[in-house]
C-alpha positions as CSV (number, residue, x, y, z in Angstrom):
1,M,-44.4,56.5,-30.5
2,V,-42.7,56.2,-34.0
3,Q,-43.0,59.3,-36.4
4,P,-44.5,58.7,-39.8
5,G,-42.0,57.9,-42.2
6,L,-39.3,56.9,-40.0
7,Q,-38.6,53.2,-39.4
8,Q,-38.4,51.7,-36.1
9,S,-35.1,50.6,-34.8
10,V,-34.8,46.8,-34.8
11,C,-32.3,46.7,-32.0
12,P,-33.6,44.1,-29.3
13,S,-33.5,45.4,-25.7
14,R,-30.9,45.0,-23.2
15,K,-32.8,42.4,-21.3
16,N,-33.2,40.1,-24.5
17,V,-29.4,40.2,-25.0
18,S,-28.9,39.1,-21.4
19,N,-31.4,36.1,-21.8
20,N,-29.9,35.1,-24.8
21,R,-26.4,35.0,-23.6
22,L,-27.5,33.0,-20.3
23,G,-29.1,30.4,-22.8
24,R,-25.8,29.7,-24.6
25,Q,-24.0,29.4,-21.2
26,R,-26.3,26.9,-19.7
27,G,-24.5,23.8,-18.3
28,S,-21.0,25.6,-18.3
29,A,-21.0,26.0,-14.8
30,A,-21.3,22.3,-14.1
31,L,-18.6,21.4,-16.7
32,E,-16.2,24.0,-15.1
33,A,-16.9,22.3,-11.9
34,A,-16.1,18.9,-13.2
35,L,-13.0,20.0,-14.8
36,V,-11.7,21.6,-11.5
37,I,-13.0,19.1,-9.1
38,L,-11.7,15.8,-10.6
39,P,-7.9,16.9,-10.6
40,T,-8.5,18.6,-7.1
41,M,-9.9,15.3,-5.8
42,A,-7.0,13.1,-7.6
43,L,-4.6,15.4,-5.7
44,C,-6.2,15.1,-2.4
45,F,-6.1,11.3,-2.8
46,A,-2.5,11.5,-3.9
47,L,-1.8,13.4,-0.8
48,L,-3.2,10.5,1.2
49,D,-1.7,8.0,-1.0
50,F,2.0,8.8,-0.6
51,P,2.0,9.2,3.2
52,L,0.3,5.9,3.4
53,M,2.8,4.2,1.2
54,L,5.7,5.1,3.6
55,F,3.6,4.0,6.7
56,I,3.0,0.6,5.1
57,Q,6.7,0.2,4.0
58,N,7.9,1.2,7.5
59,S,5.2,-1.2,9.3
60,V,6.5,-4.2,7.0
61,E,10.2,-3.3,7.7
62,N,9.3,-3.2,11.5
63,A,7.6,-6.5,11.4
64,V,10.2,-8.4,9.7
65,R,12.6,-7.0,12.2
66,E,10.7,-8.2,14.9
67,G,10.4,-11.6,13.3
68,V,14.0,-11.9,13.1
69,R,14.5,-10.9,16.7
70,F,12.1,-13.5,17.7
71,G,13.6,-16.1,15.5
72,I,17.3,-15.8,16.5
73,T,16.6,-16.3,20.2
74,Q,15.3,-19.9,19.2
75,Q,11.9,-19.3,20.8
76,T,9.2,-21.6,19.6
77,G,5.4,-22.1,19.8
78,A,2.9,-24.8,19.5
79,G,3.2,-24.9,15.7
80,G,6.9,-24.9,15.7
81,Q,9.7,-22.0,15.4
82,D,8.7,-21.0,11.7
83,A,4.8,-20.7,12.6
84,A,5.9,-18.8,15.7
85,I,8.2,-16.3,13.7
86,K,5.3,-15.9,11.0
87,N,2.9,-15.0,13.9
88,I,5.3,-12.4,15.2
89,V,5.5,-10.9,11.6
90,K,1.8,-10.8,11.4
91,S,1.2,-9.2,14.8
92,N,4.0,-6.7,14.2
93,S,2.5,-5.7,10.6
94,I,-0.4,-3.3,12.0
95,G,-2.8,-5.6,10.1
96,F,-1.3,-5.3,6.8
97,I,-0.2,-9.0,6.8
98,N,-3.0,-11.2,8.3
99,D,-4.3,-14.7,7.4
100,S,-6.9,-13.5,5.1
101,S,-4.4,-11.2,3.0
102,I,-2.1,-14.2,2.9
103,S,-4.7,-16.5,1.6
104,A,-5.9,-13.9,-0.9
105,G,-2.3,-13.5,-2.3
106,N,-2.0,-10.0,-1.2
107,A,0.6,-10.8,1.5
108,S,3.3,-13.2,2.1
109,V,6.1,-14.1,4.8
110,T,8.8,-16.2,3.9
111,L,11.8,-17.7,6.1
112,Q,15.0,-18.9,4.7
113,Y,18.1,-20.4,6.6
114,Y,21.7,-20.1,5.2
115,D,24.9,-21.7,6.7
116,P,27.9,-19.6,7.3
117,T,29.2,-20.0,3.8
118,L,25.6,-18.7,2.7
119,S,24.4,-21.6,1.1
120,A,20.8,-22.3,1.5
121,V,19.8,-25.1,4.1
122,S,16.6,-26.5,4.8
123,G,15.1,-29.1,7.0
124,T,16.2,-30.3,10.5
125,G,19.0,-28.4,12.1
126,S,18.9,-25.5,9.5
127,N,18.0,-23.3,12.2
128,A,21.1,-24.2,14.4
129,Q,23.6,-21.9,16.1
130,G,25.6,-20.0,13.6
131,N,23.2,-20.2,10.7
132,I,21.6,-17.0,9.0
133,L,17.7,-16.5,9.3
134,V,16.3,-14.3,6.5
135,V,12.8,-13.2,7.0
136,T,11.1,-11.6,4.1
137,A,7.5,-10.1,4.0
138,T,5.6,-8.7,1.1
139,V,2.3,-6.7,0.9
140,K,0.4,-5.8,-2.5
141,R,-2.0,-2.7,-2.2
142,Y,-4.0,-0.9,-4.9
143,W,-3.5,2.9,-5.1
144,M,-6.4,5.0,-4.2
145,V,-5.7,7.0,-7.2
146,P,-5.2,4.6,-10.2
147,I,-3.1,6.9,-12.4
148,Y,0.5,6.1,-10.8
149,L,1.0,2.6,-12.2
150,D,-0.4,0.6,-15.1
151,A,-1.5,-2.1,-12.8
152,N,-2.5,0.1,-10.2
153,L,-0.9,-2.4,-7.7
154,D,2.2,-1.5,-5.6
155,I,4.1,-4.1,-3.8
156,Y,6.0,-3.4,-0.6
157,T,8.7,-5.9,0.6
158,A,11.3,-5.7,3.3
159,S,13.8,-8.4,4.4
160,S,15.7,-8.7,7.6
161,S,18.3,-11.2,8.5
162,D,20.5,-12.1,11.6
163,V,22.7,-15.0,12.9
164,M,21.0,-17.6,14.9
165,E,22.0,-17.8,18.5
166,A,22.6,-21.1,20.5
167,P,19.4,-22.5,22.0
168,A,18.9,-22.9,25.7
169,S,18.5,-26.5,25.6
170,G,21.4,-27.1,23.3
171,T,19.3,-28.4,20.4
172,P,17.5,-26.3,18.0
173,P,13.7,-26.4,18.2
174,V,11.5,-27.9,15.7
175,R,10.9,-25.8,12.7
């Protein structure tokens, strides 16, 4: 009870101060969580992106190497030697190069033949003994975290080459 003549203190209770502070901090936990979670998720996706980048590059390199190994031995398939080489590259690319990715423009396989003087040759006989076969494959892929490149597209390219062997029948197969 207040004595007559003395004024009561206008000091708010401790409970009112706590409630007032809580009201001003409402929503700060959500903001802090967003500021921490977004960079953390970007880091986690980056930790997945970089090993996947190496895996894709190694897969494409292996695929073109196997395509050249197949091609220099003058083997062929029903669609001709070039089609058979491209099928070997596709089958060894672990699915990164397939018909749908090629038709969508996200992958490609090219074959080029050179004579021993390194002049490009084409047509019948370009796959003759002594000529050089170059197989090149390209895969385009979007990053999981779109902050690395402006276009958000990474391009993986690999080439392999070797000298064509003599065909068993004496004449090169149909390209």
